[in-house]
C-alpha positions in Angstrom: 13.7 142.2 -37.6 9.9 142.0 -37.9 9.8 140.4 -41.3 12.8 138.2 -41.1 11.9 134.5 -41.8 11.3 132.1 -38.9 11.8 129.3 -41.5 13.1 129.1 -45.0 12.8 126.4 -47.7 14.1 126.2 -51.2 11.2 128.3 -52.5 9.5 129.8 -49.4 10.0 132.1 -46.5 7.7 131.6 -43.4 7.6 134.7 -41.2 5.6 135.9 -38.2 2.2 137.2 -38.9 1.6 140.9 -38.0 -1.3 143.4 -38.0 -0.5 144.4 -41.6 -1.4 140.9 -42.9 -5.2 141.5 -42.7 -5.6 142.0 -46.5 -3.3 139.1 -47.3 -5.4 136.7 -45.1 -8.7 138.2 -46.4 -7.8 136.8 -49.8 -8.2 133.3 -48.3 -10.7 134.0 -45.6 -13.2 135.7 -47.9 -13.0 132.9 -50.5 -15.8 130.3 -50.0 -13.9 127.7 -52.0 -10.7 128.1 -50.0 -12.7 128.1 -46.8 -15.0 125.1 -47.8 -13.8 122.9 -44.9 -13.9 125.7 -42.3 -17.1 126.6 -40.5 -17.4 129.8 -42.5 -15.6 132.6 -44.3 -14.2 135.4 -42.2 -14.7 139.1 -42.4 -12.1 141.8 -41.6 -12.9 141.9 -37.8 -12.6 138.1 -37.5 -9.4 138.2 -39.5 -8.0 140.7 -37.0 -9.0 138.4 -34.1 -7.2 135.5 -35.9 -4.0 137.6 -36.1 -4.3 138.5 -32.4 -4.8 134.8 -31.5 -1.8 133.9 -33.6 0.4 136.6 -31.9 -0.6 135.2 -28.5 0.4 131.8 -29.6 3.9 133.1 -30.6 4.3 134.6 -27.1 2.8 131.7 -25.2 4.1 128.7 -27.1 7.0 129.9 -29.3 5.0 128.8 -32.4 1.9 129.6 -34.3 0.7 130.0 -37.9 3.3 131.8 -40.0 2.8 133.8 -43.2 4.2 131.9 -46.2 5.7 134.0 -48.9 7.5 133.2 -52.2 11.2 133.6 -51.5 12.1 135.3 -54.7 9.2 137.8 -54.9 7.9 138.1 -51.3 4.5 137.4 -52.7 1.9 136.2 -50.2 0.9 132.5 -50.7 -0.8 131.4 -47.5 -0.2 130.4 -43.9 1.3 127.4 -42.3 2.6 126.6 -38.8 2.2 124.8 -35.5 -0.8 125.4 -33.2 -2.3 123.9 -30.1 -5.4 121.8 -30.5 -7.4 119.6 -28.2 -8.0 116.1 -29.4 -10.1 114.0 -27.1 -9.2 116.1 -24.2 -5.5 115.9 -24.9 -3.5 119.0 -26.0 -1.7 118.2 -29.2 0.6 120.3 -31.5 -1.0 120.6 -34.9 0.7 121.4 -38.3 -1.9 123.6 -40.0 -1.9 125.0 -43.5 -4.2 127.1 -45.6 -3.2 128.6 -48.9 -4.6 131.1 -51.4 -6.5 129.3 -54.2 -4.4 131.0 -56.9 -1.4 129.0 -55.8 -3.0 125.6 -55.2 -1.3 122.6 -56.9 2.3 124.0 -56.7 3.4 121.9 -53.7 3.7 124.9 -51.5 1.6 123.4 -48.7 3.7 120.2 -48.6 7.0 122.2 -48.7 5.9 124.5 -45.9 4.4 121.7 -43.8 7.6 119.7 -44.1 9.6 122.7 -42.8 7.1 123.0 -39.9 7.5 119.3 -39.1 11.3 119.6 -39.0 11.0 122.8 -36.9 8.6 121.1 -34.4 10.9 118.1 -33.9 14.3 119.9 -34.0 13.6 123.3 -32.6 10.7 122.8 -30.3 11.7 119.3 -29.2 8.3 117.8 -29.9 7.9 114.0 -30.0 4.6 114.0 -31.9 2.5 116.3 -34.1 -0.9 115.9 -35.7 -3.0 117.4 -38.4 -6.8 117.7 -38.0 -8.4 117.5 -41.4 -12.1 117.4 -42.6 -12.6 113.8 -43.8 -13.7 115.2 -47.2 -10.7 117.4 -47.7 -8.6 115.2 -50.0 -5.9 117.7 -50.9 -5.1 118.4 -47.2 -5.1 114.6 -46.5 -2.6 114.2 -49.4 -0.3 116.9 -47.9 -0.4 115.2 -44.5 0.5 111.8 -46.1 3.3 113.4 -48.2 5.0 114.7 -45.1 4.9 111.2 -43.5 1.8 111.4 -41.4 -0.5 108.4 -41.0 -4.2 108.3 -40.4 -4.9 107.6 -36.7 -8.6 108.0 -36.0 -11.8 110.0 -36.7 -13.0 112.5 -34.1 -15.9 114.9 -33.8 -14.7 118.5 -33.7 -16.1 121.8 -35.0 -19.4 120.0 -35.4 -18.2 117.5 -38.0 -16.1 114.4 -38.6 -12.4 115.1 -38.6 -9.6 112.8 -39.5 -6.6 112.9 -37.1 -3.2 112.3 -38.9 -0.1 112.0 -36.8 3.7 111.7 -37.1 
């Protein structure tokens, strides 16, 4: 089924993104506060490109960013998943997460990222995963640390200083 969860946790369902998620993602992508550590906010066209990129990741790599919904209500909360990133010329699998500002501080990112970590190791057979985080993004750094990641190094990516956390 299209909307059946890829992963479930105590409070969350993570399901594959689809073309109907544009408005959900726009809640985050059009919010300058939520997008503070990204190069810029995104418009509807860029959001559609994002969804297409994600769908290609599912096909090509068996993973990608998934839509995170509240299990009880089906309410959209954000996105979290596993994507390919280049780090110093090496392809790494990254746990990425981005949530709507209205749900910040509820532990959803940590809960979803932990589920993705488990999925990466147990289902995809990965031996290592990273998170690439703007050095000033304290809340994201705390999520990485809560799921057992350790700071490894700083790199320059996306025209800024990025902290690489790994597990």
